[in-house]
C-alpha positions as CSV (number, residue, x, y, z in Angstrom):
1,M,12.6,12.9,-7.2
2,K,9.4,11.2,-8.2
3,A,8.5,11.3,-12.1
4,F,6.0,13.8,-13.0
5,P,2.6,12.2,-13.5
6,S,1.1,11.7,-17.1
7,L,-2.1,12.2,-15.5
8,V,-1.3,15.8,-14.8
9,E,-0.5,16.4,-18.4
10,Q,-4.1,14.9,-19.4
11,L,-5.6,17.0,-16.9
12,R,-3.7,20.1,-18.0
13,D,-5.3,19.2,-21.7
14,W,-9.0,19.0,-20.4
15,V,-8.6,22.4,-18.6
16,M,-6.2,24.4,-20.8
17,N,-8.2,23.4,-23.9
18,G,-11.8,24.3,-22.4
19,R,-12.9,20.7,-22.7
20,C,-14.4,21.0,-18.9
21,T,-16.1,23.6,-17.0
22,V,-13.2,24.3,-14.5
23,S,-10.7,27.2,-15.9
24,D,-9.0,28.8,-13.0
25,L,-5.8,26.5,-13.1
26,E,-2.3,26.9,-14.3
27,F,-0.6,23.6,-14.7
28,Y,2.9,23.0,-14.3
29,E,5.3,20.8,-16.8
30,Q,7.7,19.9,-13.8
31,Y,7.2,20.0,-10.3
32,N,7.7,23.3,-8.2
33,Q,8.1,25.0,-11.7
34,E,6.8,28.3,-10.3
35,Y,6.1,28.2,-6.8
36,R,7.2,25.8,-4.2
37,P,5.8,24.3,-1.1
38,S,8.3,26.1,0.6
39,D,7.5,29.4,-0.5
40,W,3.9,28.6,1.5
41,M,5.2,27.1,4.5
42,R,8.3,29.2,4.8
43,K,10.5,26.1,5.4
44,P,12.9,24.6,2.9
45,I,12.2,21.0,4.3
46,A,8.7,21.3,2.7
47,D,10.2,20.8,-0.8
48,E,11.2,17.2,0.4
49,E,7.7,16.1,0.9
50,F,5.2,18.4,-1.1
51,F,5.4,18.9,-4.5
52,T,3.5,21.2,-6.6
53,F,2.0,20.5,-9.5
54,V,-0.4,23.3,-10.6
55,Q,-1.7,26.9,-9.2
56,D,-4.8,28.8,-9.4
57,G,-5.1,32.1,-10.7
58,A,-4.9,33.7,-7.1
59,G,-1.6,31.9,-6.2
60,G,-3.0,28.6,-4.3
61,Q,-0.8,25.8,-4.8
62,Y,-1.9,22.1,-5.5
63,A,0.7,19.6,-4.5
64,L,1.3,15.9,-4.1
65,H,2.2,14.6,-0.8
66,L,5.2,12.4,-1.4
67,V,7.0,10.7,1.4
68,G,9.0,7.5,1.5
69,D,8.2,4.8,-1.1
70,V,4.7,6.2,-1.9
71,D,3.8,5.4,-5.8
72,V,3.2,9.2,-7.3
73,D,-0.3,7.4,-8.5
74,R,-1.4,6.9,-5.0
75,A,-0.2,10.3,-3.4
76,P,-2.6,12.6,-1.7
77,V,-3.2,15.7,-3.3
78,V,-3.3,19.0,-0.8
79,K,-4.1,22.5,-1.3
80,L,-2.0,25.2,0.0
81,G,-4.4,28.1,-0.4
82,R,-3.2,31.8,-0.9
83,D,-5.1,33.2,2.3
84,G,-3.8,30.1,4.4
85,E,-6.4,27.6,3.6
86,V,-5.5,23.8,3.9
87,A,-7.3,20.8,2.5
88,V,-6.7,17.4,1.5
89,L,-8.4,17.5,-2.2
90,G,-7.9,14.0,-3.0
91,R,-6.7,10.3,-2.1
92,D,-4.7,10.6,-5.3
93,L,-4.6,12.5,-8.7
94,I,-7.9,10.4,-9.8
95,D,-9.8,12.0,-6.9
96,F,-8.6,15.2,-8.0
97,A,-9.6,14.7,-11.5
98,W,-12.8,13.7,-10.3
99,L,-13.4,16.9,-8.5
100,I,-12.4,18.9,-11.5
101,A,-14.8,16.7,-13.6
102,C,-17.8,17.6,-11.3
103,G,-16.9,21.4,-12.1
104,V,-15.1,22.2,-8.7
105,E,-12.7,24.9,-9.2
106,P,-10.2,24.0,-6.6
107,I,-9.8,27.6,-5.5
108,G,-13.6,27.1,-4.3
109,V,-12.6,24.5,-1.8
110,G,-12.1,26.3,1.6
111,D,-10.2,25.4,4.8
112,H,-10.6,21.6,5.7
113,G,-12.4,21.0,2.5
114,K,-15.4,22.8,2.7
115,L,-17.2,23.6,-0.7
116,R,-17.9,27.3,-1.8
117,G,-20.0,28.4,-4.5
118,P,-22.0,26.7,-7.2
119,F,-20.2,24.4,-9.7
120,E,-21.4,22.8,-12.7
121,A,-19.9,19.2,-13.9
122,S,-18.8,18.1,-17.3
123,A,-20.4,14.6,-18.1
124,P,-17.6,13.8,-20.9
125,M,-14.9,14.5,-18.2
126,Q,-16.7,12.5,-15.6
127,A,-17.2,9.6,-18.2
128,W,-13.2,9.8,-19.1
129,V,-12.4,9.8,-15.5
130,R,-14.4,6.8,-14.7
131,T,-12.2,5.0,-17.2
132,L,-9.0,5.6,-15.2
133,D,-9.9,3.2,-12.5
134,P,-13.4,1.3,-14.0
135,S,-13.5,-0.6,-10.4
136,R,-13.6,2.8,-8.4
137,T,-17.0,4.1,-7.0
138,F,-17.5,7.9,-7.7
139,G,-19.4,9.9,-5.3
140,T,-20.4,13.5,-5.2
141,A,-17.6,16.0,-4.6
142,E,-18.7,16.3,-1.0
143,E,-18.0,12.7,-0.6
144,T,-14.7,12.9,-2.6
145,L,-13.3,15.4,-0.2
146,Q,-14.5,13.6,2.7
147,A,-13.0,10.3,1.7
148,A,-10.0,12.2,1.2
149,A,-9.6,13.8,4.6
150,A,-11.0,10.5,6.0
151,A,-8.0,8.7,4.4
152,H,-5.5,11.1,5.6
153,P,-6.6,12.4,8.8
154,G,-3.5,14.2,10.2
155,L,-2.3,15.7,7.1
156,V,-4.0,18.9,7.3
157,Q,-2.4,19.4,10.9
158,H,0.8,18.4,9.6
159,I,0.9,21.0,7.2
160,R,-0.5,23.6,9.5
161,T,2.5,22.4,11.8
162,M,5.1,22.9,9.1
163,A,3.9,26.2,8.4
164,E,4.2,27.7,11.9
165,T,7.0,29.8,12.2
């Protein structure tokens, strides 16, 4: 199993200590601590490629897609929503952190990355996320979601196929 990312612990600190505008997330201390991708997809094999690291208050899961030799820091982040929504939320954890810094409650991201509801950015968190990769250009939340979907064009369909019974 891949090592649990230290960036998840840092994100937990920002959210759980009220240092940003996002609050509806419950971070895990290890992968699949409470809910597993197989709980959502109903196939045990899902736990071999998706690793849940946080959930929202409604029961949606947020997981890293870790297959093959992919580095945990470069793994895409996916949403497995309580009501069946699926979206690629980031090309990696830095993109996911940027969405949170933009004030996006992940529960407010619908199927295929459509944003719902207003959100309020956290300037201090945005400044911190920029330090994680100073060479990266950060766009709007919408642009981040679009870039993630474009970087992993077949991932949503792959998840839906795995979830079919």
